[in-house]
py3Dmol code that shows the C-alpha trace and the ligand (Angstrom):
import py3Dmol

protein = """\
ATOM      1  CA  MET A   1      18.825   4.572  35.159  1.00  0.00           C
ATOM      2  CA  ILE A   2      21.147   3.559  32.358  1.00  0.00           C
ATOM      3  CA  GLU A   3      24.748   4.678  32.594  1.00  0.00           C
ATOM      4  CA  LYS A   4      25.571   6.981  29.721  1.00  0.00           C
ATOM      5  CA  ALA A   5      29.015   5.431  29.533  1.00  0.00           C
ATOM      6  CA  SER A   6      27.655   1.916  28.790  1.00  0.00           C
ATOM      7  CA  ALA A   7      25.145   2.977  26.159  1.00  0.00           C
ATOM      8  CA  LEU A   8      27.526   5.187  24.185  1.00  0.00           C
ATOM      9  CA  TYR A   9      30.457   3.819  22.262  1.00  0.00           C
ATOM     10  CA  ASP A  10      33.020   5.232  19.841  1.00  0.00           C
ATOM     11  CA  LYS A  11      32.603   4.231  16.201  1.00  0.00           C
ATOM     12  CA  THR A  12      35.363   4.868  13.664  1.00  0.00           C
ATOM     13  CA  VAL A  13      34.084   6.185  10.382  1.00  0.00           C
ATOM     14  CA  THR A  14      35.926   7.435   7.265  1.00  0.00           C
ATOM     15  CA  CYS A  15      35.014  10.744   5.668  1.00  0.00           C
ATOM     16  CA  PRO A  16      33.744  10.187   2.077  1.00  0.00           C
ATOM     17  CA  HIS A  17      35.261  13.548   1.051  1.00  0.00           C
ATOM     18  CA  CYS A  18      38.748  13.803   2.597  1.00  0.00           C
ATOM     19  CA  GLU A  19      39.053  10.156   3.612  1.00  0.00           C
ATOM     20  CA  THR A  20      40.153  10.992   7.159  1.00  0.00           C
ATOM     21  CA  PRO A  21      39.139   8.368   9.650  1.00  0.00           C
ATOM     22  CA  PHE A  22      37.653   9.765  12.860  1.00  0.00           C
ATOM     23  CA  THR A  23      35.576   8.574  15.816  1.00  0.00           C
ATOM     24  CA  THR A  24      32.026   9.588  16.608  1.00  0.00           C
ATOM     25  CA  LYS A  25      29.628   8.455  19.347  1.00  0.00           C
ATOM     26  CA  ARG A  26      26.914   5.942  18.664  1.00  0.00           C
ATOM     27  CA  ILE A  27      24.279   4.331  20.912  1.00  0.00           C
ATOM     28  CA  ARG A  28      24.390   0.592  21.617  1.00  0.00           C
ATOM     29  CA  SER A  29      21.174  -0.843  20.300  1.00  0.00           C
ATOM     30  CA  GLY A  30      19.120  -2.639  22.857  1.00  0.00           C
ATOM     31  CA  SER A  31      20.401  -0.486  25.738  1.00  0.00           C
ATOM     32  CA  LEU A  32      17.359   1.814  25.818  1.00  0.00           C
ATOM     33  CA  THR A  33      13.732   1.548  26.811  1.00  0.00           C
ATOM     34  CA  VAL A  34      11.065   2.764  24.340  1.00  0.00           C
ATOM     35  CA  ALA A  35       8.653   5.157  26.018  1.00  0.00           C
ATOM     36  CA  HIS A  36       6.404   5.920  23.059  1.00  0.00           C
ATOM     37  CA  ARG A  37       6.185   5.752  19.272  1.00  0.00           C
ATOM     38  CA  ASP A  38       4.483   8.513  17.323  1.00  0.00           C
ATOM     39  CA  SER A  39       2.280   7.829  14.309  1.00  0.00           C
ATOM     40  CA  ASP A  40       5.090   8.964  11.971  1.00  0.00           C
ATOM     41  CA  PHE A  41       7.478   6.455  13.498  1.00  0.00           C
ATOM     42  CA  CYS A  42       9.323   8.944  15.758  1.00  0.00           C
ATOM     43  CA  THR A  43      10.509   6.963  18.785  1.00  0.00           C
ATOM     44  CA  HIS A  44      10.715   8.512  22.263  1.00  0.00           C
ATOM     45  CA  PHE A  45      12.914   6.686  24.682  1.00  0.00           C
ATOM     46  CA  LYS A  46      12.849   6.816  28.464  1.00  0.00           C
ATOM     47  CA  GLU A  47      16.413   8.030  28.185  1.00  0.00           C
ATOM     48  CA  GLN A  48      15.766  10.798  25.599  1.00  0.00           C
ATOM     49  CA  ALA A  49      19.311  12.175  26.019  1.00  0.00           C
ATOM     50  CA  LEU A  50      20.464   8.921  24.482  1.00  0.00           C
ATOM     51  CA  ASN A  51      17.996   8.804  21.563  1.00  0.00           C
ATOM     52  CA  PRO A  52      20.078   7.247  18.695  1.00  0.00           C
ATOM     53  CA  ILE A  53      18.922   9.941  16.255  1.00  0.00           C
ATOM     54  CA  LEU A  54      21.118  12.424  18.166  1.00  0.00           C
ATOM     55  CA  TYR A  55      24.125  10.465  16.940  1.00  0.00           C
ATOM     56  CA  SER A  56      23.241   9.144  13.497  1.00  0.00           C
ATOM     57  CA  VAL A  57      25.041  11.979  11.623  1.00  0.00           C
ATOM     58  CA  SER A  58      28.863  11.939  11.538  1.00  0.00           C
ATOM     59  CA  VAL A  59      30.614  15.279  11.029  1.00  0.00           C
ATOM     60  CA  CYS A  60      34.208  15.164   9.721  1.00  0.00           C
ATOM     61  CA  PRO A  61      36.256  17.359  12.078  1.00  0.00           C
ATOM     62  CA  GLN A  62      38.855  17.905   9.316  1.00  0.00           C
ATOM     63  CA  CYS A  63      36.799  19.104   6.328  1.00  0.00           C
ATOM     64  CA  GLY A  64      33.264  19.661   7.636  1.00  0.00           C
ATOM     65  CA  PHE A  65      31.522  17.108   5.439  1.00  0.00           C
ATOM     66  CA  ALA A  66      28.582  15.653   7.398  1.00  0.00           C
ATOM     67  CA  PHE A  67      26.918  12.389   6.456  1.00  0.00           C
ATOM     68  CA  ASN A  68      25.039   9.304   7.711  1.00  0.00           C
ATOM     69  CA  ASP A  69      25.308   5.591   6.937  1.00  0.00           C
ATOM     70  CA  GLN A  70      23.017   5.890   3.939  1.00  0.00           C
ATOM     71  CA  PHE A  71      25.238   8.364   2.063  1.00  0.00           C
ATOM     72  CA  GLN A  72      27.075   7.098  -0.951  1.00  0.00           C
ATOM     73  CA  LYS A  73      30.553   6.102   0.086  1.00  0.00           C
ATOM     74  CA  THR A  74      32.453   8.066  -2.546  1.00  0.00           C
ATOM     75  CA  LEU A  75      31.977  11.398  -4.224  1.00  0.00           C
ATOM     76  CA  THR A  76      32.461  12.172  -7.911  1.00  0.00           C
ATOM     77  CA  LEU A  77      35.201  14.658  -8.847  1.00  0.00           C
ATOM     78  CA  SER A  78      32.721  17.435  -9.432  1.00  0.00           C
ATOM     79  CA  GLN A  79      30.954  16.745  -6.156  1.00  0.00           C
ATOM     80  CA  ALA A  80      34.267  16.808  -4.326  1.00  0.00           C
ATOM     81  CA  GLN A  81      35.060  20.213  -5.898  1.00  0.00           C
ATOM     82  CA  GLU A  82      31.637  21.545  -4.809  1.00  0.00           C
ATOM     83  CA  VAL A  83      32.250  20.290  -1.225  1.00  0.00           C
ATOM     84  CA  GLN A  84      35.730  21.752  -1.216  1.00  0.00           C
ATOM     85  CA  GLN A  85      34.473  25.246  -2.233  1.00  0.00           C
ATOM     86  CA  LYS A  86      31.215  25.420  -0.352  1.00  0.00           C
ATOM     87  CA  ILE A  87      31.966  23.485   2.827  1.00  0.00           C
ATOM     88  CA  THR A  88      35.684  22.828   3.467  1.00  0.00           C
ATOM     89  CA  ALA A  89      37.007  26.264   2.428  1.00  0.00           C
ATOM     90  CA  LYS A  90      34.669  27.851   5.008  1.00  0.00           C
ATOM     91  CA  TRP A  91      35.164  25.240   7.804  1.00  0.00           C
ATOM     92  CA  THR A  92      36.871  25.957  11.061  1.00  0.00           C
ATOM     93  CA  PRO A  93      37.704  22.592  12.738  1.00  0.00           C
ATOM     94  CA  LYS A  94      34.922  21.665  15.144  1.00  0.00           C
ATOM     95  CA  GLU A  95      34.365  18.594  17.167  1.00  0.00           C
ATOM     96  CA  PHE A  96      31.004  16.761  17.065  1.00  0.00           C
ATOM     97  CA  GLY A  97      32.430  13.432  18.116  1.00  0.00           C
ATOM     98  CA  SER A  98      31.659  13.458  21.828  1.00  0.00           C
ATOM     99  CA  VAL A  99      28.432  13.600  23.861  1.00  0.00           C
ATOM    100  CA  ARG A 100      25.838  15.688  21.980  1.00  0.00           C
ATOM    101  CA  GLN A 101      23.180  17.974  23.307  1.00  0.00           C
ATOM    102  CA  ARG A 102      20.036  18.401  21.189  1.00  0.00           C
ATOM    103  CA  ILE A 103      21.255  21.651  19.742  1.00  0.00           C
ATOM    104  CA  GLU A 104      24.492  20.074  18.499  1.00  0.00           C
ATOM    105  CA  ALA A 105      22.467  17.260  16.916  1.00  0.00           C
ATOM    106  CA  ILE A 106      20.307  19.892  15.146  1.00  0.00           C
ATOM    107  CA  VAL A 107      23.414  21.535  13.748  1.00  0.00           C
ATOM    108  CA  SER A 108      24.794  18.169  12.598  1.00  0.00           C
ATOM    109  CA  TYR A 109      21.562  17.418  10.674  1.00  0.00           C
ATOM    110  CA  LYS A 110      21.644  20.839   8.999  1.00  0.00           C
ATOM    111  CA  LEU A 111      25.264  20.218   7.934  1.00  0.00           C
ATOM    112  CA  ALA A 112      24.340  16.766   6.586  1.00  0.00           C
ATOM    113  CA  ILE A 113      21.350  18.179   4.686  1.00  0.00           C
ATOM    114  CA  PHE A 114      23.569  20.803   3.112  1.00  0.00           C
ATOM    115  CA  ALA A 115      26.144  18.144   2.150  1.00  0.00           C
ATOM    116  CA  ALA A 116      23.355  15.855   0.822  1.00  0.00           C
ATOM    117  CA  GLU A 117      21.983  18.613  -1.416  1.00  0.00           C
ATOM    118  CA  LEU A 118      25.430  19.511  -2.701  1.00  0.00           C
ATOM    119  CA  THR A 119      26.325  15.923  -3.536  1.00  0.00           C
ATOM    120  CA  ASN A 120      22.895  14.777  -4.864  1.00  0.00           C
ATOM    121  CA  GLN A 121      22.238  12.026  -2.409  1.00  0.00           C
ATOM    122  CA  PRO A 122      19.124   9.955  -3.103  1.00  0.00           C
ATOM    123  CA  HIS A 123      15.763  11.563  -2.250  1.00  0.00           C
ATOM    124  CA  SER A 124      15.085   8.946   0.405  1.00  0.00           C
ATOM    125  CA  VAL A 125      18.276   9.837   2.178  1.00  0.00           C
ATOM    126  CA  LYS A 126      17.405  13.596   2.220  1.00  0.00           C
ATOM    127  CA  ALA A 127      13.883  12.780   3.258  1.00  0.00           C
ATOM    128  CA  GLY A 128      15.119  10.763   6.201  1.00  0.00           C
ATOM    129  CA  LEU A 129      17.415  13.653   7.320  1.00  0.00           C
ATOM    130  CA  TYR A 130      14.570  16.200   7.094  1.00  0.00           C
ATOM    131  CA  LEU A 131      12.182  13.970   9.022  1.00  0.00           C
ATOM    132  CA  ARG A 132      14.660  13.317  11.837  1.00  0.00           C
ATOM    133  CA  LEU A 133      15.454  17.024  12.014  1.00  0.00           C
ATOM    134  CA  ALA A 134      11.675  17.658  12.414  1.00  0.00           C
ATOM    135  CA  TRP A 135      11.640  15.134  15.259  1.00  0.00           C
ATOM    136  CA  LEU A 136      14.501  16.877  17.027  1.00  0.00           C
ATOM    137  CA  TYR A 137      12.418  20.072  16.873  1.00  0.00           C
ATOM    138  CA  ARG A 138       9.430  18.066  18.209  1.00  0.00           C
ATOM    139  CA  PHE A 139      11.574  17.095  21.170  1.00  0.00           C
ATOM    140  CA  GLU A 140      12.381  20.824  21.584  1.00  0.00           C
ATOM    141  CA  ALA A 141       8.626  21.624  21.403  1.00  0.00           C
ATOM    142  CA  ASN A 142       9.378  24.013  18.502  1.00  0.00           C
ATOM    143  CA  GLU A 143       6.309  23.347  16.327  1.00  0.00           C
ATOM    144  CA  ALA A 144       7.007  25.916  13.639  1.00  0.00           C
ATOM    145  CA  GLU A 145      10.396  24.381  12.834  1.00  0.00           C
ATOM    146  CA  GLU A 146       9.010  20.851  13.174  1.00  0.00           C
ATOM    147  CA  ILE A 147       6.289  21.613  10.542  1.00  0.00           C
ATOM    148  CA  ARG A 148       8.783  23.370   8.254  1.00  0.00           C
ATOM    149  CA  PHE A 149      10.942  20.297   8.096  1.00  0.00           C
ATOM    150  CA  ILE A 150       8.024  17.849   7.879  1.00  0.00           C
ATOM    151  CA  ARG A 151       7.032  19.678   4.745  1.00  0.00           C
ATOM    152  CA  MET A 152      10.485  19.311   3.251  1.00  0.00           C
ATOM    153  CA  ALA A 153      10.542  15.587   4.264  1.00  0.00           C
ATOM    154  CA  ALA A 154       7.193  15.014   2.551  1.00  0.00           C
ATOM    155  CA  ALA A 155       8.439  16.643  -0.683  1.00  0.00           C
ATOM    156  CA  GLU A 156      11.521  14.483  -0.684  1.00  0.00           C
ATOM    157  CA  TYR A 157       9.597  11.274   0.111  1.00  0.00           C
ATOM    158  CA  GLU A 158       7.248  12.091  -2.757  1.00  0.00           C
ATOM    159  CA  GLU A 159      10.277  12.454  -5.093  1.00  0.00           C
ATOM    160  CA  SER A 160      11.664   9.180  -3.684  1.00  0.00           C
ATOM    161  CA  TYR A 161       8.348   7.486  -4.503  1.00  0.00           C
ATOM    162  CA  ILE A 162       8.334   8.873  -8.068  1.00  0.00           C
ATOM    163  CA  HIS A 163      11.976   7.800  -8.706  1.00  0.00           C
ATOM    164  CA  SER A 164      11.683   4.572  -6.572  1.00  0.00           C
ATOM    165  CA  ASP A 165      15.040   5.329  -4.966  1.00  0.00           C
ATOM    166  CA  TYR A 166      13.869   4.253  -1.497  1.00  0.00           C
ATOM    167  CA  MET A 167      13.999   0.637  -2.756  1.00  0.00           C
ATOM    168  CA  ARG A 168      17.821   0.895  -3.171  1.00  0.00           C
ATOM    169  CA  THR A 169      18.701   3.081  -0.259  1.00  0.00           C
ATOM    170  CA  ASP A 170      16.350   2.338   2.603  1.00  0.00           C
ATOM    171  CA  LYS A 171      16.098  -1.327   3.608  1.00  0.00           C
ATOM    172  CA  GLU A 172      13.299  -0.703   6.047  1.00  0.00           C
ATOM    173  CA  MET A 173      11.070   1.175   3.605  1.00  0.00           C
ATOM    174  CA  SER A 174       8.407  -0.720   1.604  1.00  0.00           C
ATOM    175  CA  GLU A 175       5.918   0.849  -0.774  1.00  0.00           C
ATOM    176  CA  VAL A 176       3.014   0.391   1.641  1.00  0.00           C
ATOM    177  CA  ARG A 177       5.010   1.933   4.456  1.00  0.00           C
ATOM    178  CA  LEU A 178       6.024   4.852   2.274  1.00  0.00           C
ATOM    179  CA  MET A 179       2.385   5.468   1.245  1.00  0.00           C
ATOM    180  CA  TYR A 180       1.372   5.406   4.917  1.00  0.00           C
ATOM    181  CA  LEU A 181       4.154   7.731   5.947  1.00  0.00           C
ATOM    182  CA  LEU A 182       3.308  10.276   3.178  1.00  0.00           C
ATOM    183  CA  GLY A 183      -0.342  10.148   4.278  1.00  0.00           C
ATOM    184  CA  GLU A 184       0.660  10.788   7.847  1.00  0.00           C
ATOM    185  CA  LEU A 185       3.106  13.624   7.055  1.00  0.00           C
ATOM    186  CA  TYR A 186       0.394  15.351   4.937  1.00  0.00           C
ATOM    187  CA  ARG A 187      -2.144  14.863   7.739  1.00  0.00           C
ATOM    188  CA  ARG A 188       0.235  16.584  10.100  1.00  0.00           C
ATOM    189  CA  LEU A 189       0.632  19.429   7.616  1.00  0.00           C
ATOM    190  CA  GLY A 190      -3.158  19.814   7.523  1.00  0.00           C
ATOM    191  CA  GLU A 191      -3.286  18.797   3.824  1.00  0.00           C
ATOM    192  CA  PHE A 192      -6.104  16.336   4.405  1.00  0.00           C
ATOM    193  CA  ASP A 193      -6.956  15.585   0.762  1.00  0.00           C
ATOM    194  CA  GLN A 194      -3.382  14.527   0.097  1.00  0.00           C
ATOM    195  CA  ALA A 195      -3.330  12.574   3.374  1.00  0.00           C
ATOM    196  CA  ILE A 196      -6.533  10.698   2.453  1.00  0.00           C
ATOM    197  CA  ARG A 197      -5.168  10.001  -1.059  1.00  0.00           C
ATOM    198  CA  TYR A 198      -1.980   8.394   0.324  1.00  0.00           C
ATOM    199  CA  PHE A 199      -3.746   6.494   3.109  1.00  0.00           C
ATOM    200  CA  GLY A 200      -6.033   5.110   0.359  1.00  0.00           C
ATOM    201  CA  LYS A 201      -2.939   3.951  -1.607  1.00  0.00           C
ATOM    202  CA  ALA A 202      -1.593   2.256   1.521  1.00  0.00           C
ATOM    203  CA  LEU A 203      -4.934   0.531   2.148  1.00  0.00           C
ATOM    204  CA  SER A 204      -5.027  -0.703  -1.471  1.00  0.00           C
ATOM    205  CA  PHE A 205      -2.211  -3.076  -0.376  1.00  0.00           C
ATOM    206  CA  ARG A 206      -4.697  -4.933   1.834  1.00  0.00           C
ATOM    207  CA  ASN A 207      -4.324  -8.287   0.143  1.00  0.00           C
ATOM    208  CA  GLN A 208      -0.757  -7.929  -0.982  1.00  0.00           C
ATOM    209  CA  THR A 209       1.267  -7.218   2.129  1.00  0.00           C
ATOM    210  CA  ILE A 210       2.188  -8.960   5.359  1.00  0.00           C
ATOM    211  CA  GLU A 211       2.674  -5.542   7.040  1.00  0.00           C
ATOM    212  CA  SER A 212      -0.655  -5.729   8.833  1.00  0.00           C
ATOM    213  CA  GLY A 213       0.514  -3.240  11.473  1.00  0.00           C
ATOM    214  CA  ILE A 214       0.918  -0.603   8.837  1.00  0.00           C
ATOM    215  CA  LEU A 215      -2.530  -1.336   7.360  1.00  0.00           C
ATOM    216  CA  ARG A 216      -4.066  -0.933  10.788  1.00  0.00           C
ATOM    217  CA  MET A 217      -2.300   2.386  11.277  1.00  0.00           C
ATOM    218  CA  ALA A 218      -3.371   3.533   7.799  1.00  0.00           C
ATOM    219  CA  GLN A 219      -6.978   2.650   8.697  1.00  0.00           C
ATOM    220  CA  ASP A 220      -6.847   4.585  11.959  1.00  0.00           C
ATOM    221  CA  GLN A 221      -5.092   7.620  10.621  1.00  0.00           C
ATOM    222  CA  TRP A 222      -7.303   7.714   7.501  1.00  0.00           C
ATOM    223  CA  GLN A 223     -10.304   7.875   9.814  1.00  0.00           C
ATOM    224  CA  ILE A 224      -8.734  10.708  11.762  1.00  0.00           C
ATOM    225  CA  ALA A 225      -7.825  12.590   8.611  1.00  0.00           C
ATOM    226  CA  ARG A 226     -11.376  12.237   7.311  1.00  0.00           C
ATOM    227  CA  GLU A 227     -12.727  13.726  10.549  1.00  0.00           C
ATOM    228  CA  GLU A 228     -10.214  16.563  10.407  1.00  0.00           C
ATOM    229  CA  TYR A 229     -11.141  17.223   6.808  1.00  0.00           C
ATOM    230  CA  LYS A 230     -14.788  17.442   7.729  1.00  0.00           C
ATOM    231  CA  GLN A 231     -14.070  19.783  10.644  1.00  0.00           C
ATOM    232  CA  LYS A 232     -11.974  22.070   8.426  1.00  0.00           C
ATOM    233  CA  THR A 233     -14.241  22.164   5.349  1.00  0.00           C
ATOM    234  CA  GLY A 234     -17.686  21.233   6.692  1.00  0.00           C
ATOM    235  CA  MET A 235     -17.836  18.657   3.906  1.00  0.00           C
ATOM    236  CA  GLU A 236     -17.434  14.885   3.658  1.00  0.00           C
ATOM    237  CA  SER A 237     -13.972  13.888   2.498  1.00  0.00           C
ATOM    238  CA  PRO A 238     -13.440  12.412  -0.976  1.00  0.00           C
ATOM    239  CA  GLN A 239     -14.053   8.688  -1.239  1.00  0.00           C
ATOM    240  CA  LEU A 240     -11.293   6.159  -1.566  1.00  0.00           C
ATOM    241  CA  ASP A 241     -10.849   4.724  -5.035  1.00  0.00           C
TER     242      ASP A 241
END
"""
ligand_1 = """\
1
ZN
Zn 36.494 15.000 5.760
"""
view = py3Dmol.view(width=600, height=400)
view.addModel(protein, "pdb")
view.setStyle({"model": 0}, {"cartoon": {"style": "trace"}})
view.addModel(ligand_1, "xyz")
view.setStyle({"model": 1}, {"stick": {}})
view.zoomTo()
view.show()
């Protein structure tokens, strides 16, 4: 059993809106044991109360602006005015900087999504927030909310693909990985033709990528999506290009 005290530490961050420095908890990487990884990259740890996604959003106690490390570091004047009117003017000082329960993490993600929409953060940043919020609902076994936010994540990842903004904002995302993830999100939404289309795009990288793990996952999940399509429609799925 890992001591909470040793896995958690205080990180000082500066609010991009009001520029107040404040501390928020983070999880020391390498202090946890992975229990299981889902096919959409959601990681379950043996110590789920210390899952780092609970702590990846920082909420400014002064002005209510919520953000993660991928947010742009400064706001334009018009964005700052929007935040002032729609967030700060309605904010009563609240503390998100200590140990978080899942419900507080969920609130922090909803605040960050609102802030991201108001300040036009890149699609890949919004997509990442929606997907992690869906995972928090998965941990809560709330399938309706999980699916609702997977749908929003898929829409934002699709925009991110169209505008290629993931290349600038998400160091871990490659095109083949994004194609796989979109396939898997659509499969989970029951939109099997879309899923098969994106898995096909991922598999078309066969001779161009060193990410062989992703190709194997795309192959497996494509097979599953084809079977699910057949079960649902009674027909063979469309062929890959
Ligand atoms: Zn602030």
